[in-house]
VOPAGU-2260 file (C-alpha; in pm, 1 decimal, decimal comma):
REM VOPAGU-2260
SITE   aa  ch    i         X         Y         Z
SITE  MET   A    0   -4725,8    1677,1   -1942,7
SITE  LEU   A    1   -4513,6    1365,6   -1998,1
SITE  ASP   A    2   -4492,1    1029,6   -1823,0
SITE  VAL   A    3   -4159,2     865,3   -1732,1
SITE  SER   A    4   -4137,7     711,1   -2081,0
SITE  GLY   A    5   -4169,5    1050,9   -2249,7
SITE  ASN   A    6   -4526,4     991,3   -2368,4
SITE  THR   A    7   -4757,0    1295,0   -2374,6
SITE  ILE   A    8   -5034,9    1267,1   -2113,2
SITE  THR   A    9   -5205,0    1599,7   -2186,4
SITE  SER   A   10   -5107,8    1930,9   -2342,6
SITE  LEU   A   11   -5214,1    2292,2   -2387,0
SITE  SER   A   12   -5084,0    2550,5   -2633,9
SITE  GLY   A   13   -5065,1    2927,8   -2614,3
SITE  ASN   A   14   -4918,5    3192,5   -2386,9
SITE  PHE   A   15   -5008,9    3144,2   -2020,9
SITE  LEU   A   16   -4937,0    3476,4   -1852,9
SITE  SER   A   17   -5228,8    3455,7   -1609,0
SITE  GLN   A   18   -5331,5    3195,9   -1361,4
SITE  GLY   A   19   -5518,1    2892,5   -1487,5
SITE  SER   A   20   -5576,1    2527,5   -1420,3
SITE  LEU   A   21   -5543,6    2198,4   -1603,4
SITE  LEU   A   22   -5745,9    1914,6   -1454,5
SITE  ARG   A   23   -5643,1    1557,1   -1522,6
SITE  THR   A   24   -5685,8    1231,4   -1330,2
SITE  LEU   A   25   -5348,2    1061,2   -1294,7
SITE  ALA   A   26   -5229,7     729,5   -1161,6
SITE  ALA   A   27   -4973,2     742,9    -883,6
SITE  GLY   A   28   -4622,1     788,0   -1022,6
SITE  THR   A   29   -4375,2    1045,3   -1155,4
SITE  TYR   A   30   -4464,7    1297,1   -1428,6
SITE  PHE   A   31   -4279,5    1579,7   -1602,0
SITE  LEU   A   32   -4391,7    1917,1   -1737,8
SITE  ASP   A   33   -4242,4    2039,8   -2067,0
SITE  LEU   A   34   -4314,3    2413,3   -2091,0
SITE  ASN   A   35   -4132,7    2502,8   -2412,7
SITE  GLY   A   36   -4182,2    2205,5   -2645,3
SITE  SER   A   37   -3819,8    2094,3   -2625,6
SITE  TYR   A   38   -3895,6    1761,8   -2449,6
SITE  ASP   A   39   -3654,5    1866,1   -2173,5
SITE  SER   A   40   -3875,4    1883,2   -1865,2
SITE  ALA   A   41   -3890,4    2207,6   -1666,1
SITE  TYR   A   42   -4073,7    2060,7   -1365,4
SITE  THR   A   43   -4112,7    1718,3   -1213,5
SITE  MET   A   44   -4415,7    1610,3   -1008,6
SITE  THR   A   45   -4465,4    1320,0    -773,9
SITE  VAL   A   46   -4828,0    1202,0    -769,4
SITE  SER   A   47   -4987,9    1006,3    -483,8
SITE  ALA   A   48   -5339,8     870,7    -427,5
SITE  LYS   A   49   -5599,4    1092,3    -259,8
SITE  PRO   A   50   -5596,9    1044,6     119,5
SITE  VAL   A   51   -5970,4     963,1     128,6
SITE  ALA   A   52   -6180,2     647,1     117,1
SITE  ASP   A   53   -6247,2     686,6    -255,4
SITE  ASN   A   54   -5899,0     724,4    -399,7
SITE  ALA   A   55   -5982,8     666,8    -764,6
SITE  GLY   A   56   -5818,9     999,0    -852,4
SITE  ALA   A   57   -5482,4    1145,7    -762,5
SITE  THR   A   58   -5341,1    1468,3    -623,8
SITE  LEU   A   59   -5018,4    1647,1    -709,3
SITE  ALA   A   60   -4812,9    1602,1    -395,1
SITE  GLN   A   61   -4504,1    1791,1    -507,1
SITE  ALA   A   62   -4404,4    2028,5    -787,4
SITE  THR   A   63   -4044,7    2152,1    -787,7
SITE  PRO   A   64   -3888,6    2384,2   -1051,0
SITE  LEU   A   65   -3584,9    2214,2   -1202,8
SITE  GLY   A   66   -3406,4    2447,1   -1439,8
SITE  SER   A   67   -3435,5    2761,1   -1648,1
SITE  LEU   A   68   -3663,2    2792,6   -1947,7
SITE  GLY   A   69   -3393,5    3012,9   -2099,2
SITE  ALA   A   70   -3147,4    2724,1   -2128,7
SITE  ALA   A   71   -3001,7    2651,4   -2470,6
SITE  PRO   A   72   -3184,5    2388,6   -2677,8
SITE  TYR   A   73   -3050,2    2038,1   -2657,2
SITE  HIS   A   74   -2877,4    2037,6   -3000,4
SITE  ASP   A   75   -2768,8    2404,1   -3022,1
SITE  PHE   A   76   -2413,1    2400,3   -3160,8
SITE  ASN   A   77   -2361,2    2775,3   -3205,0
SITE  GLY   A   78   -2528,3    2921,4   -2895,4
SITE  ASP   A   79   -2799,4    3116,1   -3079,9
SITE  GLY   A   80   -3080,5    2950,9   -2884,1
SITE  VAL   A   81   -3199,5    2743,2   -3180,6
SITE  SER   A   82   -3155,9    2367,7   -3214,9
SITE  ASP   A   83   -2944,6    2255,8   -3510,2
SITE  LEU   A   84   -2927,3    1935,5   -3717,6
SITE  THR   A   85   -2636,0    1693,1   -3753,2
SITE  TRP   A   86   -2605,7    1437,5   -4032,6
SITE  LEU   A   87   -2378,4    1136,9   -4088,1
SITE  ASN   A   88   -2347,8     974,3   -4430,7
SITE  THR   A   89   -2235,4     624,7   -4524,3
SITE  SER   A   90   -1880,3     750,3   -4588,9
SITE  GLY   A   91   -1849,8     873,8   -4230,3
SITE  LEU   A   92   -1880,9    1246,4   -4307,4
SITE  ILE   A   93   -2046,8    1448,2   -4030,0
SITE  TYR   A   94   -2236,4    1747,5   -4168,8
SITE  GLN   A   95   -2410,5    2016,3   -3966,9
SITE  TRP   A   96   -2699,9    2245,7   -4048,9
SITE  GLN   A   97   -2731,6    2557,1   -3831,4
SITE  MET   A   98   -3100,6    2633,0   -3833,2
SITE  ALA   A   99   -3317,6    2944,8   -3821,2
SITE  GLY   A  100   -3668,1    2808,4   -3815,6
SITE  THR   A  101   -3704,9    2602,1   -4133,4
SITE  SER   A  102   -3409,9    2777,7   -4302,5
SITE  ILE   A  103   -3049,2    2654,8   -4303,3
SITE  ALA   A  104   -2854,2    2961,4   -4185,2
SITE  GLY   A  105   -2508,0    2806,1   -4183,3
SITE  GLY   A  106   -2307,7    2494,9   -4116,4
SITE  GLY   A  107   -2098,4    2259,3   -4327,4
SITE  GLY   A  108   -1881,4    1953,2   -4302,5
SITE  VAL   A  109   -1732,5    1886,3   -3958,4
SITE  THR   A  110   -1501,6    1586,2   -4007,0
SITE  PHE   A  111   -1496,0    1218,4   -4098,5
SITE  VAL   A  112   -1533,0     937,0   -3844,7
SITE  GLY   A  113   -1442,4     573,6   -3895,1
SITE  SER   A  114   -1697,1     294,9   -3902,4
SITE  ASP   A  115   -1566,8     175,0   -3564,3
SITE  TRP   A  116   -1718,2     481,8   -3393,0
SITE  LYS   A  117   -2081,7     542,3   -3295,6
SITE  MET   A  118   -2242,4     854,1   -3151,7
SITE  LEU   A  119   -2368,5     815,0   -2793,8
SITE  GLY   A  120   -2532,9    1153,8   -2756,2
SITE  ILE   A  121   -2537,2    1529,6   -2810,4
SITE  ALA   A  122   -2538,1    1753,4   -2501,9
SITE  ASP   A  123   -2358,7    2041,1   -2329,2
SITE  PHE   A  124   -2087,4    1874,9   -2119,6
SITE  SER   A  125   -1888,5    2192,1   -2042,9
SITE  GLY   A  126   -2162,7    2435,3   -1935,3
SITE  THR   A  127   -2098,2    2678,9   -2222,4
SITE  GLY   A  128   -2451,6    2673,7   -2361,1
SITE  VAL   A  129   -2320,8    2502,8   -2675,3
SITE  ALA   A  130   -2383,3    2134,6   -2744,0
SITE  GLY   A  131   -2098,8    1887,5   -2785,1
SITE  MET   A  132   -2086,4    1533,3   -2919,9
SITE  LEU   A  133   -2013,9    1209,3   -2736,3
SITE  TRP   A  134   -1868,0     908,4   -2919,6
SITE  GLN   A  135   -1761,4     553,2   -2839,2
SITE  ASN   A  136   -1550,9     316,5   -3048,6
SITE  THR   A  137   -1560,2     -60,1   -3070,6
SITE  SER   A  138   -1282,2     -83,8   -2809,2
SITE  GLY   A  139   -1508,8      92,6   -2556,1
SITE  LEU   A  140   -1326,4     429,9   -2556,4
SITE  VAL   A  141   -1565,1     718,6   -2483,9
SITE  TYR   A  142   -1458,1    1044,9   -2650,8
SITE  GLU   A  143   -1610,1    1392,6   -2622,3
SITE  TRP   A  144   -1601,6    1677,4   -2875,1
SITE  GLN   A  145   -1654,8    2035,1   -2757,0
SITE  MET   A  146   -1811,1    2224,9   -3046,1
SITE  ASP   A  147   -1827,4    2586,2   -3164,5
SITE  GLY   A  148   -2060,4    2584,2   -3460,2
SITE  GLY   A  149   -1919,5    2331,5   -3704,3
SITE  ALA   A  150   -1570,1    2334,8   -3551,0
SITE  ILE   A  151   -1430,6    2094,5   -3290,9
SITE  VAL   A  152   -1262,6    2328,2   -3038,8
SITE  GLY   A  153   -1182,8    2091,0   -2752,9
SITE  GLY   A  154   -1260,4    1767,0   -2578,9
SITE  GLY   A  155   -1073,5    1441,4   -2551,1
SITE  GLY   A  156   -1090,1    1085,6   -2430,2
SITE  VAL   A  157   -1305,7    1032,1   -2122,9
SITE  ALA   A  158   -1261,0     665,3   -2027,3
SITE  THR   A  159   -1287,1     314,1   -2166,3
SITE  VAL   A  160   -1612,1     133,7   -2085,1
SITE  ASP   A  161   -1670,0    -240,3   -2095,5
SITE  SER   A  162   -1926,5    -365,2   -2348,5
SITE  SER   A  163   -2154,1    -480,2   -2064,0
SITE  TRP   A  164   -2237,0    -113,8   -1988,8
SITE  LYS   A  165   -2500,3      93,0   -2170,6
SITE  LEU   A  166   -2540,7     471,2   -2156,5
SITE  LEU   A  167   -2897,6     558,9   -2050,5
SITE  THR   A  168   -2910,4     930,5   -2138,3
SITE  THR   A  169   -2716,3    1258,8   -2131,4
SITE  ARG   A  170   -2868,4    1492,0   -1869,4
SITE  ASP   A  171   -2758,9    1733,2   -1593,7
SITE  PHE   A  172   -2827,8    1550,0   -1266,2
SITE  ASN   A  173   -2657,3    1791,3   -1024,0
SITE  GLY   A  174   -2763,5    2129,2   -1165,0
SITE  ASP   A  175   -2414,4    2258,2   -1251,7
SITE  GLY   A  176   -2501,6    2320,0   -1616,8
SITE  ASN   A  177   -2298,3    2024,3   -1744,2
SITE  SER   A  178   -2470,0    1715,7   -1882,8
SITE  ASP   A  179   -2379,9    1397,3   -1694,3
SITE  LEU   A  180   -2365,7    1032,9   -1795,7
SITE  PRO   A  181   -2560,3     755,4   -1616,0
SITE  TRP   A  182   -2461,3     400,9   -1713,4
SITE  GLN   A  183   -2625,4      65,0   -1644,7
SITE  ASN   A  184   -2464,1    -275,7   -1686,8
SITE  THR   A  185   -2618,5    -611,5   -1766,0
SITE  SER   A  186   -2639,5    -693,0   -1393,1
SITE  GLY   A  187   -2861,3    -389,1   -1328,9
SITE  LEU   A  188   -2589,1    -178,8   -1164,4
SITE  LEU   A  189   -2631,3     198,5   -1216,2
SITE  TYR   A  190   -2325,3     424,8   -1223,2
SITE  GLU   A  191   -2315,6     800,2   -1284,1
SITE  TRP   A  192   -2039,4    1016,9   -1423,1
SITE  GLN   A  193   -2068,3    1385,6   -1331,5
SITE  MET   A  194   -1894,5    1563,5   -1616,6
SITE  ASN   A  195   -1682,8    1875,7   -1659,3
SITE  GLY   A  196   -1603,4    1883,4   -2029,0
SITE  SER   A  197   -1427,7    1556,7   -2107,2
SITE  GLN   A  198   -1329,5    1505,6   -1741,4
SITE  ILE   A  199   -1522,8    1295,8   -1489,0
SITE  SER   A  200   -1545,0    1538,8   -1195,5
SITE  GLY   A  201   -1778,8    1352,2    -957,3
SITE  ARG   A  202   -1873,0    1680,2    -789,7
SITE  GLY   A  203   -2207,0    1840,4    -705,0
SITE  ARG   A  204   -2511,3    1756,4    -496,7
SITE  GLY   A  205   -2534,1    1403,3    -625,6
SITE  ARG   A  206   -2293,7    1136,0    -500,9
SITE  HIS   A  207   -2049,3     995,6    -755,4
SITE  GLY   A  208   -2108,4     629,9    -683,5
SITE  ARG   A  209   -2316,1     328,9    -764,4
SITE  LEU   A  210   -2646,2     166,6    -670,2
SITE  GLU   A  211   -2720,9    -206,4    -675,2
SITE  LEU   A  212   -3064,8    -293,7    -816,9
SITE  GLU   A  213   -3254,0    -616,5    -851,3
SITE  ALA   A  214   -3301,7    -737,6   -1208,1
SITE  SER   A  215   -3678,0    -673,9   -1172,8
SITE  TRP   A  216   -3622,2    -295,0   -1167,4
SITE  LEU   A  217   -3602,8     -88,6   -1485,6
SITE  GLY   A  218   -3464,8     265,9   -1508,5
SITE  GLU   A  219   -3655,4     548,2   -1672,9
SITE  VAL   A  220   -3445,3     861,5   -1720,1
SITE  SER   A  221   -3574,9    1217,5   -1755,1
SITE  ALA   A  222   -3417,1    1560,7   -1775,3
SITE  TRP   A  223   -3297,3    1728,5   -1455,8
SITE  ALA   A  224   -3437,2    1457,5   -1230,1
SITE  PRO   A  225   -3319,4    1159,9   -1025,0
SITE  LEU   A  226   -3356,1     822,1   -1191,8
SITE  PRO   A  227   -3719,6     713,1   -1134,9
SITE  LEU   A  228   -3746,2     335,6   -1119,8
SITE  ARG   A  229   -4028,9      94,9   -1186,6
SITE  ARG   A  230   -4060,3    -276,3   -1113,1
SITE  GLN   A  231   -4146,3    -511,6   -1397,7
SITE  ALA   A  232   -4501,1    -645,9   -1401,9
SITE  GLY   A  233   -4533,4    -961,1   -1195,0
SITE  ALA   A  234   -4198,6    -909,5   -1017,2
């Protein structure tokens, strides 16, 4: 079980094929269950205080399944269901290890990138079950690579983003299998791109739009969930 910052609250290990229970006193708030150790949450839970005079504890008010446990790992570049490793050296060479447990089963050099580019994230933006790479250069251009193992097989420029905007995460917010991009600027404005490969589609259950927030609110982003927000202490 994780809190909104990704910190482990409590955990159990083993195969749970029969019913069981895990008792834990929680403060009111939003929590996430990670059922496969990938740190991508499979369930989200909203916790509220007990509706009794002594409300020192908390009850789970809602538990909603949010995705398949059979989904590809976050950094799986060849679709084998195993997360892989990507390296970048000081010369700009990107090198990939395709993993099988602790063994390197394949991989190699991908390409060189200039020092004016930085990686924003690794995620599946096209719904293929294979992770791609997201980059941004010093001019603000966001560029996506669609990967097949160590080969770049597609992608392209997405849009140019002003330096006042920061990418919060790469997660699927509308359940279409494509990772999306939520941005926040220095004024606290949140804006979401719903992605289809390197195209901003804006489709799905979520609204492609923006939300004005006071500066006293901070965003905490988690997999497959709306943006939970918390107010700064003393605000």
